[in-house]
C-alpha positions as CSV (number, residue, x, y, z in Angstrom):
1,M,-110.8,2.3,55.3
2,R,-112.2,-0.4,57.5
3,G,-113.8,-3.8,56.7
4,R,-115.4,-5.6,59.5
5,R,-115.7,-3.7,62.7
6,G,-112.3,-3.5,64.5
7,D,-110.3,-4.6,61.5
8,R,-108.0,-2.1,59.5
9,M,-107.7,-2.7,55.7
10,T,-104.1,-2.3,54.5
11,I,-103.3,-0.3,51.4
12,N,-99.9,-0.5,49.7
13,I,-97.9,2.6,48.8
14,Q,-98.7,2.4,45.0
15,E,-102.4,2.4,45.6
16,H,-102.1,5.1,48.2
17,M,-100.2,7.4,45.7
18,A,-102.7,6.6,42.9
19,I,-105.7,7.4,45.0
20,N,-104.4,10.5,46.8
21,V,-102.1,12.0,44.2
22,C,-102.7,10.8,40.7
23,P,-106.3,11.0,39.7
24,G,-107.3,9.0,36.6
25,P,-105.6,5.9,35.2
26,I,-102.2,4.8,36.6
27,R,-99.5,5.4,34.0
28,P,-96.6,2.9,33.6
29,I,-93.5,3.7,35.6
30,R,-90.7,4.8,33.3
31,Q,-87.7,2.6,33.3
32,I,-84.1,3.7,32.8
33,S,-84.1,2.4,29.2
34,D,-86.8,4.9,28.3
35,Y,-84.3,7.7,28.7
36,F,-82.1,6.4,25.8
37,P,-82.8,6.6,22.1
38,R,-83.9,3.3,20.5
39,R,-81.2,1.8,18.3
40,G,-81.6,-0.9,15.6
41,P,-82.1,-4.6,16.1
42,G,-80.8,-5.7,19.5
43,P,-78.1,-8.4,19.9
44,E,-80.6,-10.8,21.2
45,G,-83.8,-12.1,19.6
46,G,-86.5,-9.6,18.6
47,S,-86.2,-6.1,17.3
48,G,-84.8,-4.6,20.6
49,E,-87.4,-1.8,20.4
50,A,-90.2,-1.2,22.8
51,P,-93.7,-0.8,21.5
52,T,-94.3,2.8,20.3
53,H,-97.2,3.3,22.7
54,L,-94.8,2.7,25.7
55,V,-92.2,5.2,24.6
56,P,-92.9,8.7,26.0
57,L,-93.1,11.2,23.2
58,A,-90.7,13.7,24.8
59,L,-88.1,10.9,25.2
60,A,-88.3,9.5,21.7
61,P,-85.3,10.1,19.4
62,P,-85.6,12.7,16.6
63,A,-85.3,10.0,14.0
64,A,-88.3,8.2,15.4
65,L,-90.4,11.4,15.6
66,L,-89.7,12.2,12.0
67,G,-90.2,8.7,10.7
68,A,-86.6,8.6,9.5
69,T,-84.6,5.5,9.1
70,T,-81.0,4.9,10.2
71,P,-78.6,5.6,7.3
72,E,-76.5,2.9,6.0
73,D,-72.7,2.7,6.6
74,G,-70.7,4.8,4.2
75,A,-73.3,7.5,3.7
76,E,-71.8,11.0,3.0
77,V,-74.1,12.8,5.3
78,D,-73.8,11.9,9.0
79,S,-77.0,11.9,11.1
80,Y,-77.3,12.4,14.8
81,D,-79.9,11.1,17.3
82,S,-79.0,13.6,19.9
83,D,-81.2,16.7,20.3
84,D,-78.2,18.3,22.0
85,A,-76.2,18.1,18.8
86,T,-78.9,19.0,16.3
87,A,-79.8,22.1,18.3
88,L,-76.5,23.7,17.2
89,G,-77.5,23.6,13.5
90,T,-76.2,22.1,10.3
91,L,-73.4,23.2,7.9
92,E,-73.2,22.5,4.1
93,F,-69.8,22.6,2.3
94,D,-67.7,21.1,-0.4
95,L,-64.1,19.8,-0.3
96,L,-61.8,19.2,-3.3
97,Y,-58.2,18.1,-3.2
98,D,-56.3,19.0,-6.4
99,R,-53.2,16.9,-6.5
100,A,-51.7,18.6,-9.5
101,S,-51.6,22.1,-7.9
102,C,-51.2,20.8,-4.3
103,T,-54.3,22.7,-3.1
104,L,-57.3,22.0,-0.9
105,H,-60.4,23.9,-2.0
106,C,-63.0,24.4,0.7
107,S,-66.4,25.8,-0.5
108,I,-68.4,27.0,2.5
109,L,-72.0,27.1,1.2
110,R,-74.6,27.7,4.0
111,A,-75.8,26.8,7.5
112,K,-79.3,26.1,8.7
113,G,-80.9,26.3,12.1
114,L,-77.9,27.7,14.0
115,K,-78.2,28.1,17.8
116,P,-79.3,31.7,18.8
117,M,-76.4,33.5,20.5
118,D,-77.6,37.1,20.8
119,F,-80.3,38.8,22.8
120,N,-82.5,39.2,19.7
121,G,-82.7,35.5,19.2
122,L,-80.3,35.6,16.2
123,A,-76.5,35.4,15.6
124,D,-73.7,36.9,13.5
125,P,-72.1,33.7,12.3
126,Y,-68.8,33.2,10.4
127,V,-66.8,30.1,9.7
128,K,-63.1,29.5,10.4
129,L,-60.9,26.6,9.2
130,H,-57.8,24.9,10.7
131,L,-55.7,22.1,9.6
132,L,-54.7,19.7,12.5
133,P,-52.1,19.0,13.6
134,G,-50.6,22.4,12.9
135,A,-50.1,25.9,14.3
136,C,-53.7,27.3,14.4
137,K,-52.7,30.9,13.7
138,A,-50.6,29.8,10.7
139,N,-53.2,27.9,8.8
140,K,-56.5,29.6,9.8
141,L,-58.8,30.6,7.1
142,K,-62.0,32.6,7.7
143,T,-65.2,33.6,5.9
144,K,-67.1,36.9,6.1
145,T,-69.6,37.5,8.9
146,Q,-73.3,37.3,8.0
147,R,-75.4,39.6,10.3
148,N,-78.6,38.7,12.2
149,T,-79.4,35.3,10.8
150,L,-79.6,31.7,11.9
151,N,-79.6,30.5,8.3
152,P,-76.5,32.2,6.7
153,V,-75.4,31.8,3.1
154,W,-71.7,32.3,2.4
155,N,-70.8,30.7,-0.9
156,E,-67.2,31.4,-0.2
157,D,-64.1,29.5,-1.5
158,L,-61.2,29.1,0.9
159,T,-58.0,27.5,-0.4
160,Y,-55.0,25.8,1.3
161,S,-51.8,25.7,-0.7
162,G,-48.9,23.3,-0.3
163,I,-51.1,20.3,0.5
164,T,-49.5,17.0,-0.3
165,D,-50.6,13.3,-0.3
166,D,-49.0,12.9,3.1
167,D,-51.2,15.7,4.5
168,I,-54.3,14.0,3.0
169,T,-53.3,10.8,4.8
170,H,-52.9,12.1,8.4
171,K,-54.4,15.6,8.7
172,V,-57.8,16.6,9.8
173,L,-59.8,19.7,8.7
174,R,-61.5,21.5,11.6
175,I,-64.5,23.7,10.6
176,A,-65.8,25.9,13.3
177,V,-68.9,28.1,13.2
178,C,-68.7,31.1,15.6
179,D,-70.8,34.2,16.5
180,E,-69.0,37.5,16.1
181,D,-69.5,40.0,19.0
182,K,-68.0,43.5,18.6
183,L,-68.1,44.4,22.3
184,S,-66.9,41.1,23.8
185,H,-65.3,37.8,22.8
186,N,-66.6,35.9,19.8
187,E,-68.7,32.9,20.9
188,F,-68.3,29.3,19.7
189,I,-71.4,27.7,18.2
190,G,-70.3,24.3,16.9
191,E,-67.7,22.5,14.9
192,I,-67.1,19.6,12.4
193,R,-63.8,17.6,12.0
194,V,-63.3,15.9,8.6
195,P,-60.3,13.5,8.2
196,L,-58.8,14.4,4.8
197,R,-58.3,10.7,4.0
198,R,-62.0,10.7,3.1
199,L,-61.2,12.7,0.0
200,K,-60.2,11.3,-3.4
201,P,-57.9,13.4,-5.6
202,S,-59.8,15.6,-8.1
203,Q,-63.2,14.5,-6.9
204,K,-65.4,17.1,-5.1
205,K,-67.1,15.7,-2.1
206,H,-70.3,17.3,-0.7
207,F,-71.1,17.4,3.0
208,N,-74.2,18.4,5.0
209,I,-73.5,17.6,8.6
210,C,-74.8,18.6,12.0
211,L,-72.5,20.7,14.1
212,E,-71.0,19.2,17.3
213,R,-70.0,20.7,20.5
214,Q,-66.3,21.6,21.0
215,V,-64.0,18.7,21.8
216,P,-63.1,19.1,25.5
217,L,-59.4,19.6,26.3
218,A,-57.4,17.8,29.0
219,S,-56.2,21.1,30.4
220,P,-57.7,22.6,33.6
221,S,-60.8,24.6,33.2
222,S,-59.2,27.6,34.9
223,M,-56.6,27.9,32.2
224,S,-57.1,30.8,29.8
225,A,-58.3,30.4,26.2
226,A,-54.8,31.1,24.8
227,L,-53.1,28.5,27.0
228,R,-55.8,25.9,26.2
229,G,-55.1,26.6,22.5
230,I,-51.4,26.1,23.0
231,S,-52.1,22.9,25.1
232,C,-54.3,21.5,22.3
233,Y,-51.7,22.3,19.6
234,L,-48.8,20.7,21.6
235,K,-50.9,17.6,22.4
236,E,-51.8,17.1,18.7
237,L,-48.2,17.8,17.7
238,E,-46.9,15.2,20.2
239,Q,-49.4,12.6,18.9
240,A,-48.3,13.3,15.3
241,E,-44.6,13.0,16.1
242,Q,-45.2,9.7,17.9
243,G,-47.2,8.3,15.0
244,Q,-45.1,9.7,12.2
245,G,-41.6,10.0,13.7
246,L,-41.3,13.4,12.1
247,L,-39.6,16.7,13.2
248,E,-41.8,19.6,14.1
249,E,-43.5,21.0,11.0
250,R,-43.0,24.8,10.6
251,G,-44.7,25.5,7.3
252,R,-44.3,24.9,3.6
253,I,-42.2,26.5,0.8
254,L,-42.8,26.3,-3.0
255,L,-39.5,26.0,-4.8
256,S,-38.7,26.0,-8.5
257,L,-35.5,24.3,-9.8
258,S,-34.1,24.4,-13.3
259,Y,-30.6,23.7,-14.7
260,S,-29.9,26.0,-17.7
261,S,-27.7,24.4,-20.3
262,R,-27.3,27.7,-22.1
263,R,-26.2,29.6,-19.1
264,R,-24.5,26.6,-17.4
265,G,-26.0,27.1,-14.0
266,L,-28.8,26.4,-11.6
267,L,-31.8,28.7,-11.4
268,V,-33.6,28.6,-8.0
269,G,-37.0,30.2,-7.8
270,I,-38.4,31.2,-4.3
271,L,-42.0,31.4,-5.1
272,R,-44.0,31.5,-1.9
273,C,-44.5,30.1,1.6
274,A,-47.6,28.8,3.4
275,H,-48.7,28.3,7.0
276,L,-45.4,29.5,8.5
277,A,-44.9,29.3,12.3
278,A,-45.7,32.6,14.1
279,M,-42.6,34.0,15.8
280,D,-43.7,37.4,16.9
281,V,-46.0,38.4,19.8
282,N,-48.6,39.7,17.3
283,G,-49.2,36.2,16.0
284,Y,-47.3,36.8,12.8
285,S,-43.8,36.8,11.4
286,D,-41.7,39.0,9.1
287,P,-40.3,36.2,6.9
288,Y,-37.5,36.1,4.4
289,V,-35.6,33.2,2.7
290,K,-31.9,32.4,2.4
291,T,-30.3,29.9,0.1
292,Y,-26.8,28.3,0.1
293,L,-25.2,25.8,-2.2
294,R,-23.1,23.6,0.1
295,P,-20.2,22.9,0.5
296,D,-19.4,26.6,0.1
297,V,-15.6,27.0,0.7
298,D,-15.5,30.7,-0.5
299,K,-18.8,31.6,1.3
300,K,-20.1,33.3,-1.8
301,S,-23.2,31.2,-2.5
302,K,-25.6,33.1,-0.2
303,H,-28.7,34.6,-1.7
304,K,-31.5,36.3,0.3
305,T,-35.0,37.5,-0.6
306,C,-36.6,40.7,0.6
307,V,-38.6,40.7,3.9
308,K,-42.3,40.4,3.9
309,K,-43.9,42.1,6.8
310,K,-46.5,40.6,9.2
311,T,-47.6,37.5,7.3
312,L,-47.5,33.8,7.6
313,N,-48.2,33.2,3.9
314,P,-45.7,35.4,2.0
315,E,-45.3,35.5,-1.8
316,F,-41.7,36.2,-2.9
317,N,-41.5,35.3,-6.6
318,E,-37.7,35.8,-6.7
319,E,-35.0,33.9,-8.6
320,F,-31.4,33.3,-7.9
321,F,-28.7,31.9,-10.2
322,Y,-25.7,29.7,-9.4
323,E,-23.1,29.4,-12.2
324,I,-21.9,25.8,-11.9
325,E,-21.3,22.7,-14.2
326,L,-23.9,20.0,-14.1
327,S,-21.4,17.3,-13.1
328,T,-20.3,19.5,-10.1
329,L,-23.9,20.3,-9.1
330,A,-24.5,16.6,-8.6
331,T,-22.2,16.7,-5.5
332,K,-23.8,19.8,-4.0
333,T,-26.7,20.4,-1.6
334,L,-29.1,23.3,-1.8
335,E,-29.9,24.6,1.7
336,V,-33.1,26.7,2.0
337,T,-33.9,28.4,5.3
338,V,-36.7,30.7,6.3
339,W,-36.2,33.4,9.0
340,D,-38.2,35.9,10.9
341,Y,-36.6,39.4,10.7
342,D,-36.1,41.2,14.0
343,I,-34.7,44.7,14.5
344,G,-31.9,45.0,17.1
345,K,-31.5,41.3,17.8
346,S,-30.8,38.0,16.2
347,N,-33.3,36.8,13.6
348,D,-35.5,33.8,14.5
349,F,-35.2,30.6,12.6
350,I,-38.6,29.4,11.3
351,G,-37.7,26.3,9.3
352,G,-35.6,24.8,6.6
353,V,-35.2,22.1,4.0
354,S,-32.1,20.7,2.2
355,L,-32.2,19.4,-1.4
356,G,-29.4,17.2,-2.6
357,P,-28.0,13.6,-2.9
358,G,-28.2,13.2,0.9
359,A,-31.8,14.3,1.2
360,R,-34.8,12.0,1.6
361,G,-38.3,11.9,0.2
362,E,-39.6,14.6,-1.9
363,A,-36.5,16.8,-1.4
364,R,-34.2,14.1,-2.9
365,K,-36.6,13.4,-5.8
366,H,-36.9,17.1,-6.7
367,W,-33.1,17.4,-6.8
368,S,-32.7,14.2,-8.8
369,D,-35.4,15.3,-11.4
370,C,-33.7,18.7,-11.8
371,L,-30.4,17.0,-12.7
372,Q,-32.0,14.5,-15.1
373,Q,-34.3,17.0,-16.9
374,P,-32.1,20.1,-17.8
375,D,-33.9,23.2,-19.0
376,A,-37.2,22.1,-17.4
377,A,-38.6,24.3,-14.6
378,L,-39.8,21.9,-11.8
379,E,-42.0,23.3,-9.1
380,R,-42.5,21.4,-5.8
381,W,-43.8,22.1,-2.3
382,H,-41.5,21.2,0.5
383,T,-42.1,20.9,4.3
384,L,-40.1,23.1,6.5
385,T,-38.9,21.5,9.7
386,S,-37.4,22.8,13.0
387,E,-34.0,21.2,12.3
388,L,-31.5,24.0,12.1
389,P,-28.7,23.2,9.5
390,P,-25.2,23.2,11.1
391,A,-23.9,26.2,9.2
392,A,-27.1,28.3,9.5
393,G,-26.9,29.0,13.3
394,A,-23.8,31.3,12.9
395,L,-25.5,33.2,10.1
396,S,-28.9,33.9,11.7
397,S,-28.2,37.6,12.0
398,A,-27.0,37.9,8.4
């Protein structure tokens, strides 16, 4: 353009682009803040929110589009502002901790709006549970698979046994939703992690939460899935040991103790084990239990259960009897060890626990209650640790 003859009129770059490229009214230039969801009142004066007409519709957070308000602190149902998270779907479930029976009941109800994983735009979803920290194979529970749906309904009850108040204090329940593929590896859809400390004994708590993406591991991306799982378990175990100062946990065992006044002896019931460590390459163990009453000068106090094949949650329901006076029993220690049976080589030690005057915690209390309450059958869950009793190493092949 020219004004007076010989003079050139200058046009800045914004006007040039508006005239030659963008017909119509010039729209406001988006700022970096437009790409982030609007939070509540800002730290400084004012609401901290831009006027609605200046926020691009495609960039507005889902809560703003639906007219939803931010939930207050302490609400049971968590909400997410990220489209990336809500695109995975939501999961509805109930949790109940029964202190009397030492069980954790997980009712998996339904999921809605799951991310399509198959070529037909649907998925074959199932849910699996893990208690962390802990050996994933040992404490995994799994629902049935629902075929060709993004809104599956399970209504399945999954139960963990041997759960104590200490578990409720420091363990986390990981709930993962996966897509089953018969011709390839199953695919991960999303997960939820619930700290068990949120539960109150004997009070069912209802959850309806958006699925989240898998928590990334610190291991290299080139590492295989199996090695990444081991790395995750070892990292969680190391953190638990540093925070709790405990030995490695190898599972749980349910014992029954009763001193019979009529028979003048101790009746030991080996009822069941739960979440045992896997010792075989197939991811399972062939467990059996041995008991000794120490000190054992004559080496006649050994009792052994039968072997349960290929399981990490065996049920034994066997009883052993030790003929002994109550006054003498007070000076003894009951040693309980769990082993993995192997053919042609030494059996593998899974874990053990000792009950007696020198024990600590629940093991000492169980022993003391047995001596103080004759003829009463007392059942308690005990944690198996990796500590091998001094006399047990030489008897591993027995």
